[in-house]
N, C-alpha and C positions, 0 to 999 in steps of 0.2 A: 460299660461292658466289662464283665468279669474275664480277666485275661491270665489264666494260669500259664506259666512259661511253656508247658508242654504243648499248649494249643496256639499260643501267640505267634503271629507272623511278623517278624521284625523288619523285613525288607520293604521299604516304601514303594519301590518299583513294582513289586508283586501286588501290593494293595492298589496302586493306580491301575494296573492291568485288570485287576478284579472288577473295578468300577467300569472300565470300558466294556468288559464282557457281561456285566450285570448292571446296566444303566438305570434301571427303575429303582429310584431311591424313595425313602420316606422322609420328608422334610418335617421336622418337629420344632415347634416354637413354644415359648412361654411368655405371653404378653398381657399386661394389664390393659384391658379394653372392655368395650361393651359385649365382646364375644367371649366364648369360653377361654379361660387362661391357657390351657394346653390345647394345641391344635396340631393335626398331622395331615399331610397331603402326599399322596403318591404321585410322582412325576419322573419321567426319564431325564437324565442329566447328561450334559456334555462336559468332559474334563479337559481343561486347557492347562498345558504345562509349558514353562519356559524351556529353553534348550538345556539349561543346567537345573537339576532338581535337588542339588545339595543345599545344606543349610537347615537351620532350625528357627522358627517352625517350618514344616514342609512348604515348599512353594507350590503354587498352582491355584486354580479357581474352578468352581463348578458353576455351570449355567443351566437354567431351566426356564420354563414358562408355565403359568397356571392361570386358571380362570379368574377374572377380575371380581366375579361375584362370590368367590370362595370366602367363607367366613375367616379363614386364616389371613387372607389378603386384606379384608376389611379391618382386622385387628392391627395389621402392620401399618396400614394407611393412617389409622387413628394415632398410632404411636409416632409416625413421622410428622403428621400435621401439628402435633404438640411441640415439634422442634423444627421451626422454619428453616428451609434451605438444607436440611440434613436428609440424605437418602439412605443412610446406613443405620440399621438397628443397633442400639447400644450394646445389648447382650448377645452372646454367641448363640447361633442356632445349631441344631444337630441334624445330620442326614445319615440314614442307615441304609446300607445296601445288603441284600441277602443273596447268597449263592443259589445257583439253579437247582442243586441237588441237596435234599435233606430227607431224613427218614428215621423212624423209630428203630431202635436196635434191641432185639430180644436177647435176654441172657442165654438162651439156648445156643447162640452163636459162639459163646465163650467156651470153646472145646478144651481148653487147657485148665482153666480155674474152676469152672462149674463142676466137672467130675471129681476134681481133687478136693475142694473145700466147700463148694456150694455158695461161697461168699461173693455173689455177683447180683447186680440189680439192673433193671432196664435203663436205657438212656436214649438220647436223641442226637444223631450226628447232623451237623450243619456247618455252614461257613458264613461269615458276615464281616463287613467293614463299616466303620462309622467315622464320620468327619465332623469336627467342630470348626466353625468359622464365622466370620463377619458377613452379614447379608446386606446387600444393596438392592433396592427395589426400583425398577423402571416401570412406572405405573401410568404414564401419560404418553400414549403412542403418537400423539400429535407433536411432541417435542422432537427435534432432530436427533438428540442423543438416544431417547427411548425408541424412536422409530428405527434407527440404525441397529440398535441392540437386538430388537425383536426380529428384524429381518434376517440378521446374521444367525440368530439363535435357531429359528425354525428351519433355515436352510441347512445349517450345520447338523442339526439333529436328524433331519430327513436323510441327509447324505450318509451319516453314520449308521442309522438303523436300517436303511434300505440295503446298504452294502455289507456291513459287518454282521447284522442280525439276520436279514433275509437272504443274503447271498446274491442280491440282484446287482451283478457286476457287469452285465453286458456280455457280448461274445456269445458263447454257448448258453449262458444264463440269461434270464430276463433282464431287460433294461431297468434301472432304478427309477422309481417315481421321483419327480423333482417338483419343488414348489411352483416353478414356472409352468407346470402342466395345468395348474388350476387358474381360473380367471383372476386377473389382477385385482379387480374390484372386490371379489370375494375374499381374497387374502387380506386386503386392507380392512374389510369388515371384521374378519377373524382377529386381526391384530388389535383392533379397538376393544376387544372383549377379553384380552389377556394381559398379564403383567409379566415383566422379565425379572428373573431372579439371578443374582450373581453372588457367589459365596467365596470369599477369600479364605483359603484353607489355613487354619491355625494349628490343627492337630489331626492326625489320622491314625487309626488303630484298626487291627483286624485279627481274626482268628479262623483257624480251620479245626473244628472239633471233630476229628475223624479217627477216634479210637487209639490215638498215639499213646495214651496212658496205660493201655492194656499190655499184657505180656505178648511176646511174638506169636505164640500159639493161638492165643485168643484173637489177635488181629487177623491171623490166617483164617480162623473160623468165620470172622465177620466178612472178610473178602469172599470166601467161598459161599457163605450163606446168601449174600446179596447177588452174587453171580448166578446162583441157582434160581433165585427169585425171578430174574429176567426183567426186561423192560428198561427203558432209557434211564429212569431215575435210579433204579437199583444198580444198573451197570455203572452209572456215574459215581454212586457211593462206593461201590466195590473198587473202582479204579483210584478214587481219592484216598481211601483207606490204605491201599497198597502204596501209593505215591507218598503220602504224608508219613506213613510208618517208616519207609525207607529213609526219608529226610531226617526223621527223629533219630533213627539208629545211627546214621552217619554223624550227626552232631554229638551224640553220646560217645561214639568212638573217638572223635577228635578232641572232645572235652576231657 
């Protein structure tokens, strides 16, 4: 990830919260096997953190599950079979999380620079976090370790997404769906067809590319332009440009 200082987010806690709010990640691997070397799978992740998140590399783990028939999984299993009793891939994997709001930015929004010099070009505003780490694979649900991992994984993921993503918290809101709502035998069958993924975080990076590099007048034009456009995505971009611009200006004043 290209991380110009003006766009980089240095606070690990902010990056962790980003993952919680945007749990759908892209798991990327490069493995020598009978499958394609480069593989990518979209999967929602659970983030586990210890009570203390200080230290280097960042502490914490990502958990997910994906289909056993996935070519990426087949490549992993081939790699692991060649190393008996080892459940951890030798090389790091990469997981990329994208923010909810992104959009093309027209130069017409740059109301300070465009009328003055015309030296402006289009761009795209977005936010993303990437994690490098060591992956362990739980691929045999019949073993106690893998069975326990998968049971906890699907329960925790359902709990997080039902409450945090859907707002199913009970009371005046709908009750959350629980794994126990489905027949036990059906869940056992589903578990036999998935593998568990656990990634020990080695490095985490992230950026909010939200027009911070532009002059204040241009940023105001971007904020106003997206506000006029309307809709959830445009309003989200407008608010982020305003928020990230204010953070950038405060850092410049302190520095």
